[in-house]
Backbone and ligand atoms as CSV (ligand in chain L), in Angstrom:
chain,resi,resn,atom,element,x,y,z
A,1,MET,N,N,79.038,-78.947,25.469
A,1,MET,CA,C,77.632,-79.130,25.867
A,1,MET,C,C,77.653,-79.254,27.425
A,2,SER,N,N,76.951,-78.513,28.128
A,2,SER,CA,C,76.781,-78.655,29.588
A,2,SER,C,C,75.891,-79.797,29.994
A,3,THR,N,N,76.217,-80.361,31.110
A,3,THR,CA,C,75.358,-81.399,31.594
A,3,THR,C,C,74.026,-80.857,32.074
A,4,ASN,N,N,73.025,-81.625,32.035
A,4,ASN,CA,C,71.714,-81.172,32.549
A,4,ASN,C,C,71.531,-81.706,33.953
A,5,ALA,N,N,71.545,-80.844,34.916
A,5,ALA,CA,C,71.432,-81.324,36.266
A,5,ALA,C,C,70.055,-82.043,36.538
A,6,GLU,N,N,69.137,-81.721,35.812
A,6,GLU,CA,C,67.807,-82.136,36.079
A,6,GLU,C,C,67.671,-83.736,35.711
A,7,SER,N,N,68.714,-84.140,34.867
A,7,SER,CA,C,68.539,-85.438,34.532
A,7,SER,C,C,69.240,-86.456,35.499
A,8,GLY,N,N,70.052,-85.864,36.487
A,8,GLY,CA,C,70.689,-86.641,37.467
A,8,GLY,C,C,69.844,-87.083,38.494
A,9,ALA,N,N,70.657,-87.751,39.442
A,9,ALA,CA,C,69.816,-88.115,40.689
A,9,ALA,C,C,69.246,-86.934,41.558
A,10,SER,N,N,68.104,-87.006,41.888
A,10,SER,CA,C,67.398,-85.803,42.482
A,10,SER,C,C,68.051,-85.486,43.832
A,11,SER,N,N,68.641,-86.452,44.446
A,11,SER,CA,C,69.073,-86.184,45.733
A,11,SER,C,C,70.179,-85.174,45.876
A,12,GLN,N,N,70.912,-85.185,44.732
A,12,GLN,CA,C,72.199,-84.315,44.657
A,12,GLN,C,C,71.802,-83.086,43.863
A,13,ALA,N,N,70.661,-82.919,43.390
A,13,ALA,CA,C,70.156,-81.654,42.659
A,13,ALA,C,C,69.575,-80.623,43.722
A,14,ALA,N,N,69.939,-79.312,43.318
A,14,ALA,CA,C,69.546,-78.178,44.312
A,14,ALA,C,C,68.053,-78.290,44.559
A,15,ARG,N,N,67.610,-77.874,45.815
A,15,ARG,CA,C,66.151,-77.729,46.032
A,15,ARG,C,C,65.596,-76.584,45.351
A,16,ILE,N,N,64.393,-76.655,45.168
A,16,ILE,CA,C,63.644,-75.748,44.335
A,16,ILE,C,C,62.626,-75.159,45.249
A,17,GLN,N,N,62.703,-73.854,45.427
A,17,GLN,CA,C,61.706,-73.100,46.147
A,17,GLN,C,C,61.167,-72.029,45.318
A,18,LYS,N,N,59.863,-71.987,45.189
A,18,LYS,CA,C,59.205,-70.941,44.506
A,18,LYS,C,C,58.065,-70.344,45.273
A,19,THR,N,N,57.649,-69.199,44.803
A,19,THR,CA,C,56.530,-68.557,45.386
A,19,THR,C,C,55.298,-69.329,45.031
A,20,ASP,N,N,54.209,-68.947,45.831
A,20,ASP,CA,C,52.907,-69.500,45.408
A,20,ASP,C,C,52.475,-69.011,44.138
A,21,ALA,N,N,52.825,-67.717,43.822
A,21,ALA,CA,C,52.348,-67.186,42.511
A,21,ALA,C,C,53.058,-67.923,41.226
A,22,GLN,N,N,54.397,-68.185,41.604
A,22,GLN,CA,C,55.193,-68.890,40.593
A,22,GLN,C,C,54.482,-70.305,40.264
A,23,TRP,N,N,54.272,-71.096,41.310
A,23,TRP,CA,C,53.659,-72.373,41.159
A,23,TRP,C,C,52.268,-72.116,40.397
A,24,ARG,N,N,51.514,-71.187,40.726
A,24,ARG,CA,C,50.349,-71.161,40.228
A,24,ARG,C,C,50.366,-70.891,38.610
A,25,ALA,N,N,51.360,-70.137,38.358
A,25,ALA,CA,C,51.613,-69.715,36.884
A,25,ALA,C,C,52.135,-70.949,36.158
A,26,GLU,N,N,52.858,-71.926,36.850
A,26,GLU,CA,C,53.483,-72.951,36.073
A,26,GLU,C,C,52.606,-74.151,35.921
A,27,LEU,N,N,51.803,-74.495,36.948
A,27,LEU,CA,C,51.084,-75.680,37.097
A,27,LEU,C,C,49.673,-75.418,36.589
A,28,SER,N,N,49.052,-76.471,36.113
A,28,SER,CA,C,47.636,-76.521,35.765
A,28,SER,C,C,46.758,-76.269,37.282
A,29,PRO,N,N,45.648,-75.770,37.086
A,29,PRO,CA,C,44.791,-75.657,38.387
A,29,PRO,C,C,44.787,-76.939,39.055
A,30,GLU,N,N,44.576,-78.127,38.383
A,30,GLU,CA,C,44.477,-79.384,38.945
A,30,GLU,C,C,45.795,-79.828,39.520
A,31,GLN,N,N,46.899,-79.666,38.929
A,31,GLN,CA,C,48.285,-80.000,39.367
A,31,GLN,C,C,48.519,-79.091,40.614
A,32,TYR,N,N,48.123,-77.859,40.620
A,32,TYR,CA,C,48.441,-76.948,41.793
A,32,TYR,C,C,47.656,-77.500,42.955
A,33,ARG,N,N,46.343,-77.835,42.784
A,33,ARG,CA,C,45.625,-78.237,43.894
A,33,ARG,C,C,46.230,-79.607,44.491
A,34,ILE,N,N,46.769,-80.538,43.778
A,34,ILE,CA,C,47.302,-81.739,44.269
A,34,ILE,C,C,48.883,-81.468,44.750
A,35,LEU,N,N,49.653,-80.921,44.001
A,35,LEU,CA,C,51.140,-80.801,44.414
A,35,LEU,C,C,51.305,-79.763,45.522
A,36,ARG,N,N,50.715,-78.602,45.547
A,36,ARG,CA,C,50.894,-77.616,46.448
A,36,ARG,C,C,49.770,-77.517,47.621
A,37,GLU,N,N,48.628,-78.117,47.322
A,37,GLU,CA,C,47.633,-78.117,48.430
A,37,GLU,C,C,47.299,-79.402,48.834
A,38,LYS,N,N,48.085,-80.469,48.607
A,38,LYS,CA,C,47.916,-81.957,48.952
A,38,LYS,C,C,46.557,-82.432,48.657
A,39,GLY,N,N,46.101,-82.100,47.400
A,39,GLY,CA,C,44.842,-82.709,47.080
A,39,GLY,C,C,44.933,-84.128,46.520
A,40,THR,N,N,43.890,-84.844,46.212
A,40,THR,CA,C,43.868,-86.101,45.687
A,40,THR,C,C,42.992,-86.255,44.371
A,41,GLU,N,N,43.478,-86.821,43.466
A,41,GLU,CA,C,42.542,-86.938,42.280
A,41,GLU,C,C,41.722,-88.120,42.451
A,42,ARG,N,N,40.544,-88.246,41.772
A,42,ARG,CA,C,39.668,-89.338,42.060
A,42,ARG,C,C,40.319,-90.644,41.624
A,43,ALA,N,N,40.019,-91.713,42.212
A,43,ALA,CA,C,40.430,-92.977,41.841
A,43,ALA,C,C,40.058,-93.454,40.390
A,44,PHE,N,N,40.870,-94.040,39.735
A,44,PHE,CA,C,40.476,-94.620,38.376
A,44,PHE,C,C,40.179,-93.402,37.288
A,45,THR,N,N,40.716,-92.255,37.592
A,45,THR,CA,C,40.617,-91.202,36.644
A,45,THR,C,C,41.707,-90.633,36.194
A,46,GLY,N,N,42.945,-90.932,36.748
A,46,GLY,CA,C,44.219,-90.405,36.331
A,46,GLY,C,C,44.864,-90.974,35.085
A,47,LYS,N,N,45.740,-90.263,34.503
A,47,LYS,CA,C,46.360,-90.644,33.384
A,47,LYS,C,C,47.036,-91.998,33.401
A,48,TYR,N,N,47.673,-92.214,34.499
A,48,TYR,CA,C,48.631,-93.353,34.565
A,48,TYR,C,C,48.153,-94.441,35.577
A,49,TRP,N,N,46.990,-94.493,36.026
A,49,TRP,CA,C,46.642,-95.490,37.064
A,49,TRP,C,C,46.598,-96.815,36.606
A,50,ASP,N,N,46.517,-97.109,35.374
A,50,ASP,CA,C,46.644,-98.513,34.779
A,50,ASP,C,C,47.704,-98.675,33.730
A,51,THR,N,N,48.714,-97.864,33.849
A,51,THR,CA,C,49.833,-97.935,32.885
A,51,THR,C,C,50.672,-99.101,33.434
A,52,PRO,N,N,51.016,-100.117,32.657
A,52,PRO,CA,C,51.914,-101.191,33.071
A,52,PRO,C,C,53.191,-100.959,33.265
A,53,SER,N,N,54.011,-101.794,33.898
A,53,SER,CA,C,55.366,-101.715,34.054
A,53,SER,C,C,55.974,-101.471,32.734
A,54,SER,N,N,57.072,-100.587,32.708
A,54,SER,CA,C,57.762,-100.290,31.419
A,54,SER,C,C,59.187,-100.023,31.623
A,55,TYR,N,N,59.857,-99.527,30.514
A,55,TYR,CA,C,61.336,-99.127,30.641
A,55,TYR,C,C,61.334,-97.618,30.925
A,56,GLY,N,N,60.278,-96.913,31.188
A,56,GLY,CA,C,60.377,-95.468,31.143
A,56,GLY,C,C,60.730,-94.830,32.466
A,57,GLU,N,N,60.568,-93.565,32.534
A,57,GLU,CA,C,60.823,-92.814,33.829
A,57,GLU,C,C,59.620,-92.036,34.175
A,58,TYR,N,N,59.423,-91.795,35.576
A,58,TYR,CA,C,58.343,-91.031,36.041
A,58,TYR,C,C,58.973,-89.877,36.845
A,59,ARG,N,N,58.738,-88.704,36.343
A,59,ARG,CA,C,59.346,-87.617,37.037
A,59,ARG,C,C,58.447,-86.605,37.653
A,60,CYS,N,N,58.860,-85.801,38.571
A,60,CYS,CA,C,57.943,-84.857,39.373
A,60,CYS,C,C,57.332,-83.873,38.377
A,61,ALA,N,N,56.099,-83.695,38.340
A,61,ALA,CA,C,55.463,-82.716,37.469
A,61,ALA,C,C,55.834,-81.201,37.821
A,62,GLY,N,N,56.194,-81.066,39.060
A,62,GLY,CA,C,56.542,-79.762,39.527
A,62,GLY,C,C,57.929,-79.300,39.152
A,63,CYS,N,N,58.970,-80.229,39.173
A,63,CYS,CA,C,60.350,-79.860,39.012
A,63,CYS,C,C,61.154,-80.776,38.228
A,64,ASN,N,N,60.557,-81.864,37.632
A,64,ASN,CA,C,61.219,-82.758,36.701
A,64,ASN,C,C,62.189,-83.738,37.460
A,65,SER,N,N,62.182,-83.750,38.750
A,65,SER,CA,C,63.223,-84.748,39.421
A,65,SER,C,C,62.702,-86.188,39.103
A,66,LEU,N,N,63.724,-86.997,38.968
A,66,LEU,CA,C,63.261,-88.481,38.778
A,66,LEU,C,C,62.885,-89.072,40.086
A,67,LEU,N,N,61.700,-89.606,40.046
A,67,LEU,CA,C,61.210,-90.184,41.287
A,67,LEU,C,C,60.938,-91.716,41.255
A,68,PHE,N,N,60.462,-92.241,40.044
A,68,PHE,CA,C,60.223,-93.654,39.925
A,68,PHE,C,C,60.630,-94.248,38.600
A,69,ARG,N,N,61.003,-95.504,38.597
A,69,ARG,CA,C,61.411,-96.131,37.397
A,69,ARG,C,C,60.070,-96.848,36.894
A,70,GLY,N,N,60.044,-96.781,35.584
A,70,GLY,CA,C,58.729,-97.533,34.937
A,70,GLY,C,C,58.661,-98.965,35.274
A,71,ALA,N,N,59.951,-99.587,35.448
A,71,ALA,CA,C,59.990,-100.930,35.933
A,71,ALA,C,C,59.521,-101.315,37.195
A,72,ASP,N,N,59.368,-100.329,38.080
A,72,ASP,CA,C,58.946,-100.397,39.432
A,72,ASP,C,C,57.471,-100.251,39.647
A,73,LYS,N,N,56.888,-99.906,38.455
A,73,LYS,CA,C,55.358,-99.608,38.441
A,73,LYS,C,C,54.592,-101.020,38.367
A,74,PHE,N,N,53.380,-100.924,39.046
A,74,PHE,CA,C,52.529,-102.064,38.836
A,74,PHE,C,C,51.115,-101.679,38.851
A,75,VAL,N,N,50.143,-102.314,38.278
A,75,VAL,CA,C,48.776,-101.897,38.242
A,75,VAL,C,C,48.075,-102.348,39.440
A,76,SER,N,N,47.700,-101.347,40.302
A,76,SER,CA,C,46.900,-101.709,41.602
A,76,SER,C,C,45.508,-101.373,41.352
A,77,GLU,N,N,44.710,-102.294,42.039
A,77,GLU,CA,C,43.285,-102.072,41.986
A,77,GLU,C,C,42.783,-100.893,42.902
A,78,CYS,N,N,43.726,-100.130,43.428
A,78,CYS,CA,C,43.345,-98.966,44.254
A,78,CYS,C,C,42.910,-97.829,43.193
A,79,GLY,N,N,43.321,-97.798,41.948
A,79,GLY,CA,C,42.839,-96.895,41.081
A,79,GLY,C,C,43.910,-95.761,40.884
A,80,TRP,N,N,45.041,-95.691,41.540
A,80,TRP,CA,C,46.096,-94.808,41.365
A,80,TRP,C,C,47.375,-95.463,40.827
A,81,PRO,N,N,48.347,-94.599,40.185
A,81,PRO,CA,C,49.575,-95.196,39.881
A,81,PRO,C,C,50.429,-95.778,41.132
A,82,ALA,N,N,50.764,-96.826,41.076
A,82,ALA,CA,C,51.454,-97.654,42.089
A,82,ALA,C,C,52.950,-98.161,41.763
A,83,PHE,N,N,53.882,-97.931,42.656
A,83,PHE,CA,C,55.168,-98.299,42.518
A,83,PHE,C,C,55.517,-98.995,43.761
A,84,ASP,N,N,56.414,-100.164,43.559
A,84,ASP,CA,C,57.005,-100.804,44.744
A,84,ASP,C,C,58.243,-100.362,45.361
A,85,LYS,N,N,58.886,-99.344,44.529
A,85,LYS,CA,C,60.208,-98.713,44.927
A,85,LYS,C,C,60.150,-97.302,44.314
A,86,ALA,N,N,61.086,-96.602,45.004
A,86,ALA,CA,C,61.256,-95.136,44.469
A,86,ALA,C,C,62.840,-95.022,44.290
A,87,ILE,N,N,63.224,-93.974,43.499
A,87,ILE,CA,C,64.541,-93.534,43.434
A,87,ILE,C,C,65.097,-93.080,44.679
A,88,LYS,N,N,66.111,-93.742,45.163
A,88,LYS,CA,C,66.733,-93.423,46.463
A,88,LYS,C,C,67.079,-91.919,46.688
A,89,GLY,N,N,66.467,-91.327,47.639
A,89,GLY,CA,C,66.617,-89.937,47.979
A,89,GLY,C,C,65.767,-88.988,47.407
A,90,SER,N,N,64.909,-89.574,46.430
A,90,SER,CA,C,64.084,-88.633,45.660
A,90,SER,C,C,62.877,-88.050,46.439
A,91,ILE,N,N,62.606,-88.787,47.567
A,91,ILE,CA,C,61.268,-88.652,48.086
A,91,ILE,C,C,61.387,-88.256,49.648
A,92,LYS,N,N,60.630,-87.457,50.234
A,92,LYS,CA,C,60.477,-87.217,51.616
A,92,LYS,C,C,59.334,-87.992,52.298
A,93,TYR,N,N,59.410,-88.404,53.523
A,93,TYR,CA,C,58.296,-89.223,54.157
A,93,TYR,C,C,57.740,-88.444,55.389
A,94,HIS,N,N,56.478,-88.160,55.505
A,94,HIS,CA,C,55.930,-87.413,56.582
A,94,HIS,C,C,54.716,-88.005,57.259
A,95,ALA,N,N,54.597,-87.920,58.508
A,95,ALA,CA,C,53.557,-88.428,59.321
A,95,ALA,C,C,52.320,-87.624,58.915
A,96,ASP,N,N,51.178,-88.223,58.398
A,96,ASP,CA,C,49.914,-87.456,57.998
A,96,ASP,C,C,48.849,-87.986,58.854
A,97,ARG,N,N,48.309,-87.123,59.813
A,97,ARG,CA,C,47.254,-87.603,60.783
A,97,ARG,C,C,45.980,-87.044,60.320
A,98,SER,N,N,45.863,-86.757,59.060
A,98,SER,CA,C,44.444,-86.093,58.621
A,98,SER,C,C,43.324,-87.255,58.433
A,99,PHE,N,N,42.129,-86.902,58.438
A,99,PHE,CA,C,41.067,-87.847,58.286
A,99,PHE,C,C,41.132,-88.875,59.385
A,100,GLY,N,N,41.616,-88.480,60.534
A,100,GLY,CA,C,41.506,-89.623,61.635
A,100,GLY,C,C,42.399,-90.761,61.438
A,101,MET,N,N,43.364,-90.865,60.436
A,101,MET,CA,C,44.218,-91.957,60.197
A,101,MET,C,C,45.688,-91.578,60.335
A,102,LEU,N,N,46.437,-92.437,60.577
A,102,LEU,CA,C,47.865,-92.196,60.612
A,102,LEU,C,C,48.416,-92.925,59.216
A,103,ARG,N,N,48.797,-92.103,58.371
A,103,ARG,CA,C,49.395,-92.503,57.006
A,103,ARG,C,C,50.674,-91.829,56.897
A,104,THR,N,N,51.443,-92.288,55.906
A,104,THR,CA,C,52.715,-91.666,55.559
A,104,THR,C,C,52.510,-90.881,54.183
A,105,GLU,N,N,52.619,-89.597,54.266
A,105,GLU,CA,C,52.580,-88.849,52.992
A,105,GLU,C,C,53.937,-88.859,52.294
A,106,VAL,N,N,54.003,-88.719,51.119
A,106,VAL,CA,C,55.271,-88.730,50.411
A,106,VAL,C,C,55.187,-87.269,49.513
A,107,THR,N,N,56.358,-86.745,49.513
A,107,THR,CA,C,56.559,-85.526,48.804
A,107,THR,C,C,57.805,-85.564,48.159
A,108,CYS,N,N,57.971,-84.773,47.025
A,108,CYS,CA,C,59.247,-84.580,46.294
A,108,CYS,C,C,60.329,-83.906,47.153
A,109,SER,N,N,61.453,-84.638,47.170
A,109,SER,CA,C,62.421,-83.973,48.097
A,109,SER,C,C,62.981,-82.722,47.511
A,110,ARG,N,N,62.814,-82.634,46.247
A,110,ARG,CA,C,63.539,-81.473,45.671
A,110,ARG,C,C,62.501,-80.081,45.738
A,111,CYS,N,N,61.263,-80.336,45.406
A,111,CYS,CA,C,60.332,-79.012,45.373
A,111,CYS,C,C,59.309,-79.141,46.514
A,112,ASP,N,N,59.281,-80.184,47.232
A,112,ASP,CA,C,58.185,-80.455,48.290
A,112,ASP,C,C,56.770,-80.736,47.734
A,113,GLY,N,N,56.631,-80.971,46.459
A,113,GLY,CA,C,55.303,-81.100,45.876
A,113,GLY,C,C,54.703,-82.385,46.458
A,114,HIS,N,N,53.425,-82.468,46.792
A,114,HIS,CA,C,52.825,-83.612,47.378
A,114,HIS,C,C,52.542,-84.551,46.199
A,115,LEU,N,N,52.983,-85.840,46.527
A,115,LEU,CA,C,52.941,-86.862,45.568
A,115,LEU,C,C,51.832,-87.850,45.883
A,116,GLY,N,N,51.583,-88.197,47.146
A,116,GLY,CA,C,50.617,-89.249,47.488
A,116,GLY,C,C,50.868,-89.786,48.825
A,117,HIS,N,N,50.731,-91.154,49.037
A,117,HIS,CA,C,51.005,-91.678,50.320
A,117,HIS,C,C,51.689,-93.117,49.979
A,118,VAL,N,N,52.217,-93.700,51.098
A,118,VAL,CA,C,52.941,-94.862,50.850
A,118,VAL,C,C,52.339,-95.959,51.830
A,119,PHE,N,N,52.128,-97.176,51.478
A,119,PHE,CA,C,51.497,-98.176,52.338
A,119,PHE,C,C,52.238,-99.565,52.257
A,120,GLU,N,N,51.848,-100.334,53.253
A,120,GLU,CA,C,52.549,-101.633,53.337
A,120,GLU,C,C,51.817,-102.804,52.617
A,121,ASP,N,N,51.025,-102.411,51.775
A,121,ASP,CA,C,50.229,-103.546,50.937
A,121,ASP,C,C,50.744,-103.730,49.621
A,122,GLY,N,N,52.060,-103.536,49.370
A,122,GLY,CA,C,52.556,-103.822,47.933
A,122,GLY,C,C,52.755,-105.230,47.615
A,123,PRO,N,N,53.336,-105.514,46.566
A,123,PRO,CA,C,53.459,-106.816,46.002
A,123,PRO,C,C,54.464,-107.530,47.111
A,124,THR,N,N,54.016,-108.624,47.571
A,124,THR,CA,C,54.769,-109.473,48.541
A,124,THR,C,C,56.004,-110.191,47.961
A,125,ASP,N,N,55.969,-110.283,46.693
A,125,ASP,CA,C,57.129,-110.956,45.973
A,125,ASP,C,C,58.328,-109.986,45.711
A,126,THR,N,N,58.051,-108.616,45.845
A,126,THR,CA,C,59.093,-107.776,45.861
A,126,THR,C,C,59.453,-107.062,47.167
A,127,THR,N,N,58.893,-105.697,47.305
A,127,THR,CA,C,59.154,-105.093,48.681
A,127,THR,C,C,57.987,-104.976,49.544
A,128,GLY,N,N,56.860,-105.418,49.141
A,128,GLY,CA,C,55.655,-105.221,50.020
A,128,GLY,C,C,55.139,-103.863,50.123
A,129,VAL,N,N,55.785,-102.842,49.623
A,129,VAL,CA,C,55.479,-101.489,49.716
A,129,VAL,C,C,54.678,-100.995,48.398
A,130,ARG,N,N,53.744,-100.163,48.678
A,130,ARG,CA,C,52.980,-99.517,47.616
A,130,ARG,C,C,53.192,-97.933,47.742
A,131,TYR,N,N,53.804,-97.375,46.794
A,131,TYR,CA,C,53.699,-95.863,46.644
A,131,TYR,C,C,52.605,-95.562,45.957
A,132,CYS,N,N,51.557,-94.978,46.473
A,132,CYS,CA,C,50.268,-94.585,45.821
A,132,CYS,C,C,50.333,-93.271,45.389
A,133,ILE,N,N,50.312,-92.896,44.189
A,133,ILE,CA,C,50.862,-91.619,43.738
A,133,ILE,C,C,49.738,-91.063,42.844
A,134,ASN,N,N,49.540,-89.643,42.731
A,134,ASN,CA,C,48.573,-89.096,41.802
A,134,ASN,C,C,49.242,-88.858,40.528
A,135,SER,N,N,48.399,-89.203,39.513
A,135,SER,CA,C,48.928,-89.167,38.092
A,135,SER,C,C,49.357,-87.613,37.851
A,136,LEU,N,N,48.500,-86.710,38.362
A,136,LEU,CA,C,48.796,-85.273,38.143
A,136,LEU,C,C,50.093,-84.826,38.707
A,137,SER,N,N,50.780,-85.623,39.640
A,137,SER,CA,C,51.918,-85.220,40.243
A,137,SER,C,C,53.200,-85.725,39.584
A,138,ILE,N,N,52.854,-86.584,38.519
A,138,ILE,CA,C,54.207,-87.225,37.748
A,138,ILE,C,C,54.016,-87.049,36.364
A,139,THR,N,N,55.064,-87.061,35.639
A,139,THR,CA,C,55.070,-87.090,34.159
A,139,THR,C,C,55.799,-88.343,33.632
A,140,TYR,N,N,55.443,-88.975,32.601
A,140,TYR,CA,C,56.028,-90.160,32.156
A,140,TYR,C,C,56.862,-89.901,30.878
A,141,THR,N,N,58.110,-90.502,30.788
A,141,THR,CA,C,58.732,-90.418,29.562
A,141,THR,C,C,59.047,-91.907,29.254
A,142,PRO,N,N,58.726,-92.362,28.057
A,142,PRO,CA,C,59.188,-93.840,27.675
A,142,PRO,C,C,60.524,-93.864,27.385
A,143,LEU,N,N,61.210,-94.914,27.638
A,143,LEU,CA,C,62.503,-95.141,27.036
A,143,LEU,C,C,62.707,-96.417,26.375
A,144,PRO,N,N,63.586,-96.606,25.525
A,144,PRO,CA,C,63.599,-97.723,24.531
A,144,PRO,C,C,64.041,-99.005,25.222
A,145,ASP,N,N,64.797,-98.866,26.290
A,145,ASP,CA,C,65.226,-100.170,27.072
A,145,ASP,C,C,65.616,-99.664,28.445
A,146,GLU,N,N,66.023,-100.635,29.288
A,146,GLU,CA,C,66.297,-100.291,30.689
A,146,GLU,C,C,67.581,-99.875,30.975
A,147,THR,N,N,68.500,-99.697,29.988
A,147,THR,CA,C,69.887,-99.413,30.373
A,147,THR,C,C,70.017,-98.043,31.132
A,148,LYS,N,N,69.280,-97.084,30.876
A,148,LYS,CA,C,69.318,-95.810,31.631
A,148,LYS,C,C,68.923,-95.942,33.091
A,149,THR,N,N,68.102,-96.799,33.417
A,149,THR,CA,C,67.469,-96.700,34.741
A,149,THR,C,C,67.873,-98.010,35.629
A,150,LYS,N,N,68.414,-99.075,35.091
A,150,LYS,CA,C,68.547,-100.365,35.791
A,150,LYS,C,C,69.521,-100.280,36.908
A,151,ASP,N,N,70.513,-99.413,36.927
A,151,ASP,CA,C,71.642,-99.442,37.871
A,151,ASP,C,C,71.246,-98.348,39.063
A,152,LEU,N,N,70.190,-97.609,38.803
A,152,LEU,CA,C,69.965,-96.572,39.740
A,152,LEU,C,C,69.566,-97.130,41.050
A,153,ALA,N,N,70.029,-96.622,42.183
A,153,ALA,CA,C,69.631,-97.005,43.615
A,153,ALA,C,C,68.278,-96.726,43.923
A,154,THR,N,N,67.663,-97.619,44.646
A,154,THR,CA,C,66.079,-97.487,44.889
A,154,THR,C,C,65.940,-97.603,46.407
A,155,GLU,N,N,64.852,-97.322,46.838
A,155,GLU,CA,C,64.434,-97.432,48.231
A,155,GLU,C,C,62.967,-97.767,48.277
A,156,ALA,N,N,62.520,-98.556,49.429
A,156,ALA,CA,C,61.196,-98.766,49.670
A,156,ALA,C,C,60.905,-98.612,51.233
A,157,ILE,N,N,60.309,-97.538,51.542
A,157,ILE,CA,C,60.314,-97.065,52.883
A,157,ILE,C,C,58.688,-96.746,53.238
A,158,VAL,N,N,58.382,-97.168,54.375
A,158,VAL,CA,C,56.945,-96.881,54.811
A,158,VAL,C,C,56.849,-95.926,55.922
A,159,ASP,N,N,57.732,-96.061,56.923
A,159,ASP,CA,C,57.695,-95.280,58.071
A,159,ASP,C,C,58.085,-93.755,57.929
A,160,PRO,N,N,57.410,-92.835,58.355
A,160,PRO,CA,C,57.846,-91.512,58.202
A,160,PRO,C,C,59.111,-91.271,58.877
A,161,LYS,N,N,60.037,-90.358,58.355
A,161,LYS,CA,C,61.208,-90.097,59.031
A,161,LYS,C,C,61.208,-88.668,59.803
L,1,ZN,ZN,ZN,59.480,-82.064,42.641
């Protein structure tokens, strides 16, 4: 049985590059608007905004790369899925000066799909960082316990690189 590269750490996985037509064919129109056109779903409407901390995994809806552990999720009153850490190397950080603000945009390091933004108003008892992610950019898989994810390296970064 061959190993499935998609289940490993995303930083080691090959980058995915597809044409616009391929992405349009694979993603729902709503996912395409967010992942490929940097859209934002309305607050309090996404599938996962109020999903509590869990043992599961959150993966990129575009390429299935592992981005966040369910254990690092928290329910934020902002209305979008929120995490205080990300899987190390799974995310790229970019300065975003749109709408007259300076924010840090986060994208999937494997397929460049837009995920959301990262802010410095996360839980002060952990990292103080809040990854604010569109539900449509991620897919959730529950796991029976934390053994599969607890030893994975994580990061909490706010400044664009
Ligand atoms: Zn991706």
